[in-house]
N, C-alpha and C positions, 0 to 999 in steps of 0.2 A: 784153536782151530778144530773144527769137527773132523772126524775120521774120514768121512766122504770127501770133504773139501781137500784134505791132505792127500788122499789117493788121486784126486783129480789134478792137483798141483804137480805131484810126482809124474803122472801120466803125461802132462803137457811138457814137463822138463825132459823126459826121456824121448818124447816124440821130436822135440826140438833138437836134441843131441843126435838122434838118428838121422834127421835131415842134414844136419851139419856134417855128419860122418859121410853120408852119401855125396854131398857137395865136395868134401875134401877128397874123397876117393876119385870123383870125376876129375877134379883139378890135377890130382897126381897122375892121371892117365893122359894128360895133355902132351902133345908132341913138343919137343924142344923148339921146333921150327916148322912152320907151315909153308908149303910151296904154292906161290901165286903165279899164274901164267898170264902173260900178254904176248901178242904175236908180233908187235912192233919192236924195233931196235932203237930207232931215232927218238930224240927228245920230242915229245908231243903232248897235247892235253891228255891223251890216252895213258901215256906213261906217268904223267903227273898225277892223274886221278888215282892210279894204282898206288903210287907212293904216298899220297895223302891218306888214303884208306889204311894202308899199312901202318903209318905213323900214328894215326888216331887210335887204332886198335891197340897197339903196343902201349900207348900212353894211358888209355882209359881202362885197360885191364891190368895196369901196373906190371906189365911184363909177363902176364900169364900166357898171352897169345902173341908169339913173335912170328912175323911173316917175312919171307924172302921172295923177292920178285925175280922171276925167270923170264927174260926177254926173248924175242925172236922165235917164239914157238919152240924153244929149245927142249921143252919137256915132251914134245911129240916129234922130235927130229925135223923141225921146220915144216911139218905137214899141218898147216893151220886148220884145215877143215876136220882134222881128227880131234881137235881140242875138246869139244863137248863130250865126245865118247870117253876121252881120258879123264875128264872130271867125274863123269858118272861112274867110271870104274875105280876111281880112287887113285889113279896115277897122278892126278893134279888135285890139290886140296881146295884151292880157291882160284878165281879168275876174274879178270875184267875183260869180257870178250865181246866181239862184234856179232850182231845178228846174222851177218852175211856168212860168217864161218860156221855158224851153228844151224843154218837153215836146212842142211841136208838131213839133220837128225830131228828137227822140229820144223816141218815144212811151212807152218803158218808164219814163221819168222820171215819168210820171203816177202811178206806184205810190205816191208819197208823198202824193198828193192824193186817194187813195181815202178816202171819208168815214169817219171814226172808226176808221181802221186802227190808229193808234198811241195807246195809252192814257197813255203817260208818256214821260219823257226816256229811260229805259232801253230802251224799245222802239225809238226812233229810233237810239240807239247800236247796238243789236243789228243793225239793218238796214245802216247805213253801214259798220260795222266788220266785217261778215260777208260771206257769199257774195253777197248782193244787191248790196252796195256794190262788190264786185269786178266783178261782171257789168256793172253800170252804167258803171263806169270804162272797161271794155273797149269798150262801145258808144260812149261819148263819144269815146274815142281813135280808134275806127274811123271816126267821123264827121269826123275831121280836126282835133280839138281835144285838147290834152294836159291831162288832169285830174291835179291834184296833191294836193288835200286837200279834206276835207268840213268845211264850217262849218255854221252853223245860223241860220235867220231867227227861229224860235220858233213856238210853238203859236198858231194864228190864232183870234182871237176876233171877235165880231160886235158892231157898234154901229149905232145909228140915232137919228133925231131924233123918232120918233113915239111909241114906247112900249117898255116892258120886254118882252123876248122870253123867254118861259118854255117855250113849246110851239110846235110847227110852225105851228099855226093863227095864232099871233101874227105870222107873217111873210107872211100872205096879202096879195098885191098890193104888198108893200114894194119900192120901187125901190132896188135894191142895186148899187153899183158892183162890178164884178168884173174880173179880168184876162181878156183875150180868149182864154181857153182853154175848149174845148168841155166838158171834165169839170166845170168850175165852173158853167157854164151849166146843165148837167144837174142838178147837186146842188141848186142854189138854186131851180130851177124845181120839182123834186120836193118841196121843202119849202114851196112855195107862194109864193115871192117872185117878183119881176119883175127878173131880173138885167140890168144894163146894162153891156156891156163897154166899158172905156175905160182909157187909160194912167193911171198914178198922177199924172202932171203935170196931166192933165185933171181927175182926180177931186177934187182939193182945192178948186178953185173951184166945181166942180159941187155938192159937199157944202155949201159956204158959201152958195150961192144957191138951194139947194133943188131943183136939177135931178135929183139923186138924194138918197134919204133915208138911206142907210146904206152901210156898207162892212164888209169883214172883213180883218183884218191882225193881226200880233203886237202885243202891248202896247207894245213899244219904238217901233214905227212910229206907233201911235196917240198916244203921249205926245210923241215927237219932232216930230210934225207938228201938235201942239196941236189935235187934232180936237175937243176939248171947246169950242174957240172957233168951230168950224164947225157948231155945233148938235148934235153927236153926244153927247147927254146920257144916253143909255141904252146900257149896255155889258153884254153877256152873255158869261160865261166858259163856253165849251162845248168847247174843245180839239178841234175837228173835224178838224184836220190840222196838220202841221208841215212846212214846206218847207225842206229843207236848202239850204245854199249850197255852191257848188263853186268852188274856186280853180283857174283854168285859164290856159293860154297857147296862142296860135296855134301850130300845128305848125311852120310855116316859121320863125317867130321862135325857137322852141325849138331847132330844128336849127341855127340860125345862131350859137348860143352854144357856148362850149367845154364840154366834159364837166364840168369843174370848176365852171363857173358854173351849168350846169343843176342840178347837185347842190345848190349853194348856194340857188338859187331854190326847188327842191323842199323842202328842209328849212325854209327861211324860210316857205313856205306852210303846212307842217305846224305850225310853231311859232305862226304867226299864227292859224291855225284853232283851235288849242287855246285860245288866249287869247280869241278871238272867241266861242267856245261858252260859256266861263265868263262873259263879259260878258252874253251873250244870256239866260242863265239866272238872272242876278242880279236879285233884287227881284221875281220872279214865282212864287215857291214858297210853300207854307204856312209854311215856316220863315223866309222873308225875303220879305215882301210890300210892300216899300217902294215899288215902282212903282205898285202898286194904291192905296196910301195917297196917293201924289202925285196920281194921277188922280182919286180920290174928293174930294180937297181942292178940286177945281175944280167941284164941284157935280154930278158924274156919278153916276148911280144904277147901281150894279154888281149884277148878278144872278148868283148861283151856283146852277147847276142841281142839283136833287135827283137821286138815281140814277134815279127813275122818270121825271122830265122828260128826263133825258139819254137814256134808253132809247127814249123816244118819237121823238127825232130820229134815233137809230140805225135804228129800224124804218122810218121814213119814207124814209131815204136808202138802204136796203138794195138796192132794185132797181137803183139807179145803181151801187152797189158791184159787183153781179153782172154788170151790162152791161160795165163797164170792166175787170173782171177778165179777161174774154175778150179785150178789145182790147189790154190790156197784155201778156198772156201768162199763162195759168193756172199754169204751172209756176213762174214767177217769183213770182207772188202767193202760191202755196202755200209756197214757200221763205220768203217774208217772214212769213207767219203762223206757220210753224214756229219761225223765229228769235225772233219776238216771244214765243211761248209759252215758249221756253227761255231767255229773257233773264235777266240777273242783276238782281234786284230789290233 
């Protein structure tokens, strides 16, 4: 072997060893356990998605990255709207979070909470998989949190202990628990209700003792939390919004992992999100209404709005839609409306 070739060979060898050394050093700096936050306590697709992600990461990294799930917004003392800030600050390492809870830090995430924006699952898919989803991921990343995949909480329905809700006037004066997000306060006030902001941890006992009379959540949360035992005997299906979930990692934690492990965590998030969405949509469709049948079996009166009744809610909430369109960004909202119009049905 010529001397120059020998030098080149040695150079490549030492370069490879240096890379291996850096990789090993990174791996040695890994935490024994990473804290993953979710704000729900009850069994739900949300919780299942977090568990699937955790299991896939541990398996695929051969135990290099171990994740512990912390439920009920316990890492932020139950104050779920502080979750995004806590992730950015490093109090939380990872999360599967709702766009509702993070909308006060990234205002554009309010787009999913615009009343009656999304008529069906295909509409949500069109948003998160298209230009809107890309722009929102860029904004989350800019805020210091690494977004990896979109999941789904589900279309939010409304329940109460007083009476069946068929028209906006049925909500007059109804004390409804809501997330502490201004857009939700505006919507329910416009519909005649008296919204009461509180965390979900506070909401369940408040519903049971009558401090509040109603709430709005996906059916999986209603069923998993056994709200029929908390006096919520009237349930209306109105599909007024659907809040996606986002699988994320704190940016410093992300940068502490090797490139190989980052790719493993990203792909695991995508795979977990795909499974989570399928779980979230199971049992709540006209073709498969097993969740609704289970809820009805507990003596719950379920109201399905007619097109005319549905339109009455849409009309009543329209001023709030227009107000928040300006706050979120007219161009982003117009892009969303275009993507929904062109969705695959």
